[in-house]
N, C-alpha and C positions, 0 to 999 in steps of 0.2 A: 471839250464838247459835249452839249447837253444830250443826256440820253433821250431816245427818240419815242414820243408816248403818241404822238398825232403823224399823219401822214396827209399832206395837202395834196390832193390831186388834181390837177390844173389840165384842160383839152385847149389846146392852141393850132392855130393853122393860120398862118402869115398876118397876125395884127402886132406889129411890133410896139407901136406907141401904147397900146393898151395893155399889150403883158408886161411892158415896162412899167406901167403906173400900178398893174396888179401887184409884182413883185415888190416895188416900193413900199406898197401898204402891207405886206408882209413882213418889211425889215421894221415896220415899227409895232410888231404885236408884243403885248406883255408877257406872253408866254414863248419860251425859246426851244421848249423841248418839242421842235415838230421838223419834220424833213418836206421838201418839195418832189411831188412826183410828176413831172411835167411829161404829157404825152403830146408830142408833136405830131401831128397829122399831115403836114406839109413843110418836112424839112426845109431849112434855109441859112444862108450864112446871117441873116440878121439875128435869128433866134439864136444861133451858137454864140454870138457875140453877147447877147444880152445875158446867156448863161454863163459864161466866162466872167463877166463883171460883176456878176451879183455875187453879196457875201454870204448869200444864203445857202443852205445844204441842198442843192437841187439833183436829183437822178432824171437825166434829160432822156426820154425815150424817144426814140426816131422809127415811127412807126412804119415800116417797109411797106405794108398795105393798108392804106388809112380805112379805117373802118367806120361803123356808125358810131352815133353818140354812146350807147350801150357797148359795143364791144370796146372802144377806147377807154372807158370808164372801167369795164371789167379788167382790161388790160393793166391800168393804173393801180387796181386794188392788188391784183397779183404780184406787184412790184411793190407794194407798200410794206414798210416794215412797223408801223405803229400800231399799238394797240386798238386805236380808232381812226376812222378814214374820213377827213372833210373833204367837200367838194366845191370845188370855186371855179367859177368862169373867168377866160382870161380878160374879158372887158368888165369885170368887176373889181372894184378896191376895197377892201376891208378895212373896216372899222377898228383901231389899234386894240381894243379888247375883243375881239371878235371870237377867237380861239377860247380866251376865258369863259365867256359866256356860255358857249357851246358846251365847254367842258362841266359845267355847273350842274346840269341835270344828267349828264351822261352817264355818272356811275350808277344809277338806277334805271337808265332807259336804254333799249336798243338803239334808237334813230332819234336825232334831234333836228328840227328845222329852224332856220332863223328869218329874218326879214331880209327882202329885197328892195331896198328904196332907189330913187333917182339919183344919179352922180350931179346931175345938174338941174335947174328948172326947165321943165318942157313946156312946148306951146298946146297944152291940151284945148282942145275945141270947148265950147260952151255948154254942148250936150254930153260931156263925159261924165260917165259915173266912175267910182273908186273900183266896183265890182268888175271891170273890163281891163284892170290892170293887167291880168295874166296874158292879156294878149300881146302887152310890150315887154313880157318877162318881169314882171314885177310884182310885188306880194298885194292880195286884195286886202281890203280894211280888216276884213272878218278872220284872218289868220290870228290876231291877237284877242279873238273874242272867246265865247264860249264854245264855238265851233271850229276854232282853230287847231288843224290834224285832224279833223274828222270830215267837215263839209268842205273845209278849205284846206288844201295841202301846201307843203312847203316845195321848193325846186332846188336842182342839184346845184343850180349858183350858189346855194347857202343852207347845205346839208351834211351832219355827220352822222356815221355808222360805224357800228361796232366791226372792224376788220372780220372778225371771226362769223360774223351774221352773213356780211357780205359775200363770204366764200362758200356759203349755204346757197343763201338768197341772192342770187346773180342778178344784174341788170338783164332783162330780157331782152335778146337777141333777136332781129327779124331782117336782116339783110340790110342793104344800103351802105352809104360811105361818104366820107367827105370830098372823095374825088367825084361823087354823083351828087351833084347840088340838089338836082329835083327830087331825088328818092331820098336825099338827107332830110329833106323836111319832112317827109310822110313818115320818118322812123324816129320822130321825137315821142315826148310824153314818156320817157323810160322811167325818169322820176317818179310820175304819178302811178302808174303801174307797179313800182316798186314799194312806194309807200303803202299804197292799199294792200297790197301782197303780204308786208308785213303785219299790217293790222288784221287781216283776215288770219294770219298765223298765230297769232296773239302775242306778238312783240309787242313792246311797249313805245309807242311814238309819241314824243312830246314836242312841244313848240317853246322855243327861247327868244322870245320878243325881243331882248336886248341884243341879241347877237345878231347885227346889221352887215350887209354888205352894199356897196352903191353901185348901180348897173348905168354904164355908158350906155343911153339909150339913141341910138339917131333920130333926128326930127322926124324924118322920111317914113319912120314907121306908125308915125300918126296918121298917115294919111288913109283915108275910108278904105281904099282900095286894097293897100297892104294890109290893113288889119283884117279886112275880110278873106284875104286869101291866107293869112296865118289862122285863121279859125277854120277855116276849110281844112286846112292840112291838119290842123289840131284833131278834127273830126275824122278824118280818114287815119290818121296815127291810132286813134282809139278803137277804131274797127279792127285794124291790123294787129293790135296787140291783143284784144281782149275778145274779140267777137262775140260779144253779149247779143243774141238773138233777141233776148226779152227787153234790151232797150231800145229797141228798134220803134216801140208803140210810143216810147218817152220822148225819142226825136221826131217821131210824127205830130203828136201833140202838140210840141212847141212849134213846129213849123204852121200847122193848121191855126195856131192862137194869134201869129203874127199880126194878121189884119184886124181883127177886135181888139187886140192890145194897143195896135197903131190907133184906131179908131178912139180907146179910151184914153191914152194918152193926150190925144189932141183935143178930146172934150175935156179935160184939166187943166188946158192951157197951153200945152206945148206947141210949137210949130210943127208942120208937118216934116221939116226937114231934120230938126233935133230928133223927132221923135222915131224918125224913120233911121237915123244914123245911131241911134242908141238901142234901137230892138234889133238891129240887121246882125251884127257879128255873132250873136248866141245863134242865130237861125241858120247862119252860113255855117257855124260849127256841127249843128246838127246835121246839115244838108251833106258835108262831109262824110260823116258816120253813114249817113243814107246809101252816099255813093258808093262807099267800100262794100255794104251789106249788097247793093243792085250787082256790082260788079263780081262778087265772090258768088252768084249763080247764073241763072238764065235772066240777063240784062232786061230784055224787054218786057218780059211777066211780071219781074220783080219791080221795075218803073210804073208799071200799070196798078199793082197791088199798093204802092206807096201813094200814088195818086189819089186814089179810091178813097184810101183811108184818111187823106188830108181832106178831101171835101168830106168826107163823113163827119170826123173828129171836128173839123173846124164849126160846121152847122150846129154839131152839140155846144161846143164850146159859147157859141155868139148866143145860142138860147139860154145857156147857165146865166150868161152876164145880163142877159134883158130879165133873168128872175131875180135879179137882185133889189132894181127900183120897183119890180111888182111886189115884191115880198116886203119892201118897207111901206108900201102904201096899204098892203093887207092888214100889215101888222097896228098901222096907225088906223086904222078902221075897225078892227078886230079886238084890239087891246082893252080891256078892260078899265074903266074908271079907276078901280084902285090899284091898279097897274101902275098908275101916274102918280101914286101918293109917295110919300116918302115912308121908309120902313120906320116904324116906331122904336124909339130908343130902348123901352122895357115893356115890350110886349107882355100881355097875360096868358095869350092862348098861341101857342107855337106848333104849326105843322113842322115835322121833319120827315122829308121824302126821301128815304134812304132805300131805293130799292137795287141793292147790290147783292154782291158774293160775300161767302162766309168771310174771308179775310177783310171786306169792307166793313163789316159789321165788328169785328175784333179792333179793329184801328179808329171806327167811330165812339167805341165805348168811353176812353177817357175824355175826349170832348164832350160827349154827352153828360159825365160825370162833371165836367167842369162848368158846363150849362147847368146844370140841374143846382149847383152851388151858387152859382150867378144870379138864376131865378128862381128861388126855392118855393117860391107861391104861385108862379106860372103854371098852367096846365099845358104840359108837353104830350104830344101826340105824334106816335111814330109810325108813318106808312113806310112797310118794307115786304119783302118776299117772307116765307114762312122762317127761314134761319134767323130773321131779325125777332120776330114774335118769340120764338123759342129762346132765344138769348136775353131778351130784356122784357119780356112780359111781366116775369116776378123780380126784375132787380131794383126796383125802386127809382131808376134811372128815368123814367117814362111814365106817365099817369095812364096813357092808351096806347095801344096797338090796333094797327089795321092791316091787314094781310091784302097784297094788291093782288086782283085776278092778273094772272098770266096771259101777257098777249100773245104768247107763241102759241099757247095752247087753245085759246079761245078766239083769237083775231082780234083785231085793232078794235073793232066796232063793239062787238060785245064785251071785251074786258073793260072798254070805256064807259060802255054804259051800265057794268056792275060797279066799278069804282066811283062812278057819278054817286048811285044809289047809297054807297056806303058812306060818302063823305057829305050827302044832301043836308044833314041835321046837324053838322059840325060847325061851330063857328069860329075862325082863326082871326088874329091880328097879323100874322107874319107866316111865312112859309120860306124854309130854307131847303134848297133839292142838291145834296152831295153827289149822289147816286141815283141814276133813273134808267134802268137797263130793264128791258122787256115790260116795259110799262107804258100804259097808254098815258101821254102826258095833257090832254085836254082836260080832265076833272081837276087836275093841278094847277094850271098855271091859267087856265080861265077859269074855272069852276069852283075852285076854293076860297073865291071872296076876299082873298088877301094878296098883298106885293109878296112876290118870289125874288129870292135870293138866289144866285145858283152860280157857277164857274162859267168860265167863256168857253170852255170846251172840255173832253174827256169826261162828260158826265153821264154818257149813254143816251142821250135824246136820238129821236131817229132823224130829226131835219133841222136844220139850223133854224127854221122858223121859229122852234120852240125856245132857242137861246134869245132870241130877238125880243120873245114876249114876256122876259123876266124883267122885273123893276131893276134889280142889279144885277151885274155881270162881274163877279170877281177874277180876276187873271190868275189862273193856275200857273205855279212856279213847278216846273217839271225837274229843278236840280234842289228841291226844298223835299223835305220828308213830309208823307202825306199826313201826318198829325197836324203839323205846320199849318199846311192847306186847309184843312178842315176847320182849325180854330180861325183862322182869319175870315174864312166863311161864315163861321157860327157868330162871330162878332158882330154881324149884321143884324142878330137877333138878341143882343144883350149879353154876350159872352165877355165877362171880365176877368173871371179866375182864371189860372194857368191850368192846363191839362196837367195831371200826374199820372202814375202808374196806375191803373185799375186791373183788380184780380177778380175773375170771373167766380162765384160762389157755386160750386157743383151741387146739385138738388141730392139727398140722400138716395131717393130710388135710383137715380142715374148712376151713381157711384156701388150701389148693390148689384146692378144690372152688370156693371162692367166687370166689377170682381166676380162674380158667378161666370162670365165669358172667360176671363182668364183662368178661372181655375178648371173649365170643363176643357181648356187646352194645355193644361198642366203648368200653367205661368204664373199661378197666385204667389209665387214666392220668390221667383228669379229675378233678376237684372233684366230689365226691358229695353231693348236697342230698336227704336221703331224706325221704318222706312216707308215713305210716303211716295208710292207711285204715280199720283196724279199731278196735274199741273194746271188745268182747267183749258189752257189753249194748247195747241201741237207745238208750237213755237217754244212752248216753256216745259214740254215733256222730255225726259232722260229715255235713252233706249231702255227696253226692258231687260236685253243681255247684259247692259251695265250693271241694274239692280242685283241680277241674278249673282252676276260677278262679285260683285260688292258682298251680298248676303253669304258667299261661299267664304269669304275672306273674314268677315265678321264670325263666324262660327269658328272657323278655324284659330283665329287670333284671341277670342273672349270666351270659347266654349259655352255660347248659349245661343240657341235659334231667333235669330231676327226676328221680328214681328213687322210684317206688311200692313200697313192702313191704307185707306183709299173708299173712293165709292164703289158699288156693285158693279158699274161697268168695267172695272178693272179687273174683276176678279177671275173670269173666264181664262183670259189670255195669262193672268198669273198662274192660276190653277195648272195649266197645261205646260209651264215653263218649270214651275217645281217637280213636276211627276218626272222630268228629264233631269233635274237637278240632283245631283248626290248630297249636297248640302241640306240639312233640316232648316227648313224655317216654316214660321206661322203665317197663314192667310187669313186676315180679318178683314180684306175688303168687302163692304157693305154689309157687315154685319153687326153695325152701331150705329146710333142716332147721334146728333151732335153732342148731346151732354154725355153720353157713354163715350163718345170718342175723346171728348175733353177731360173725363176719368182717368182715361186710359194713357192721354197724354201727359196728364199731372203727374202719373206714376213712374213715367218712364225717365231713364237715366240721361236720354238724348234721343233726338228727332232728326233722321236726314231725310231732306226733301227738296222738291224744288220751288220755286217762288210761289206759293200756294196758301189758301184757306187755313188749313190745319198748322202751317208755318206760323201764322199770326196768331193762333189761337195757343200755340206753344208757348211765344213770348209773352203773351199777357196770362199764360198760367205760370210763368216762370221756369219752364223746362228749358234747358239748353238747344240749341239747334244748330244744325250745318245746313245752309242753303245754297243752293246750285243756281246760279243767275245766268241765264242767257240773254234773252233782248232787254230784261228789265234792271232796273239800275237799284243797287242797294242803298245809294245815298236817299232815294225816296222810300223803299219799300222795304228797308232792312229794320235791324233793330234801334228803337228810339231811346230806350230805356237798357241798362245792364248789357250794354254792347261786348263788356268781356266776355258771357255770358253765350255768345252767339257767333258763329265762324261764317262768313261769306266767301263763297269760292267761283269764280269765274275763269275762263282760259280766254276771252276775247275782251275787248273793250265794250263798256255799257254805252257808248256813243256810236257805234256804228250804224251809218246811213242807209237808207232804203236803197239808193244807188250801189253803195258796198256790199248789199247783201242779195243784189238782183241775180237771180240764176242759181242761187243756192237753195239748197234746203233750207223750210222755213226754222228746223230747228239744228241749223248749223252750228249756232255758237253752244249749245247745250252736247252736241257730238264731242265738242273738243275737251269736254271736261272728261277726265280718265276716272274708272273706280280707283286706281291706286291712288290718285290726289285726294279722294273723298276719304279713302281708308287711313291716310296719313293725320290726315285732320281729325278724323274719329280718335285715333291713338293719342295726338297729341290732346286732345279736350278730355276725353276719359283720364288720361295720365295724370294731367293737371289737377283734375276735381278730385282724384284719389290722393295726390298728395297733399 
């Protein structure tokens, strides 16, 4: 007998024919190192006979007190002997290579999900949308796309999890049972809750699209009333399992948008019946969630609150829908004539509107260098905040720099008037706008006198109107590195050369000032290990106590005081923390300008930081980094060159969705990173560098 590596847990309850087909499909598996744990929630002679006749190794557990789906699965896990536990429903038949394909990614993953497909052709109605497949117990199309496993979850009809993980992260038990048919329907979603919990715990959860099982779906499940009831039950189970108060507003908004979306669907050519049937199931699901919420408190008051919010949000949603055609009319009337012209193939005067952060400027540098090489005779003007002028005014990459008046400080009207005056006498053939934070759009998108190219999103523009005003909108690829996105946009104004690493030249005076500052604190001739405590946004910040813990470990391990860098806003809290700290560290937060900071970073042995501007500056200067990633993605914001010199640390997946993070602290992903893990990376990188 083959050794057991996999335990296949199957729940069953009086489904003789389907169970027989399920077991027959397992006899055909290409892998033979598995056992079956059959949890029987309605023991009877038929099941006993099937087990006796099967050649498979079956541990038949007759559940004396039929529990819920979660309780029965946990029982199966406890009885399992394999390193991995695979879940299969008794009304599913597995593809012959099912276990083989589930195991392929399992060696480096904690949980693997596969596809659940229909066993036979189903009479789908004309209005059916594949995104509704979850109502039938089938996989949605998105499970095999980029959002598979994040926005779209697998089901326990086809899932494999390490047994040691399941003994810690058990299926959530909330009552109900197979002997209580009504309550059983309200205790589903145990697979969704487990998968979400695994992801939020930092477990690696992946999708194996070739691992397929085939679900025997009864045709009556496609009846609209049956689907609406299943959707309602799913929403109620969601409330009973997770009780996310913050999700109430989402559910209310979905219900409030029903009538406006129905009208929009009819306007697009759908019949009333088809539009109604396709939109109703999700609203029934959200109604189930709100029903659970209302019944958990003083129901009459909560029903009144829900109704009032639905009416209010419905009115707002309708108003937003009406704005869209109004915006198109406004753009058609206001869009300048030059915005209807083609972008010139080889412009002679280009405005680069890059009002971004320090990190944005560092990322832009190699693209500006490539544009300079592509258009050596063109006049390039950079519009940016002061950080751009500081970095590029003497670089030779641009011919002119214009500092954008701050909209936050001056207000939209005054900053717009001042920027309009700064650009009034300048002539441009083309404009690109990669970043536009805290800047008035009208002087560039209307007043610059040239066609504008920008991204379709994530630029920083205050209203969708300004994206529509652009002559060209380039789709931003959030899975690609930002430098590649910038290069794609810059091709609109003549970029032909490939970006290559660009090293900032630090001015002599800034280098002298940095040396004097380091000498003042006794660090002129010692190794520098820098810690940057900023991050720009709260969700990217690491807790100060973690930085303090890391600083203590660095001093103990390497015998040198770590040096904290950051802006002046971080200095007071850091000073207070250092006074209470026994370990010695140096606080240079707020004591440097951009070039002095660059000089110190260029001298450092390594920089540990959150995803921030100084990190991008360090990468541009060739200084090794350890970056702590929370909500941002290192594929987009990590090292583009010299990747071996830079380490990315994350505790949670980069693709956590807003729904998954709902109700959690904004810095939840950063809190999951421990100082010990960062210290391990520091030891490894410094050790490798020395060797």
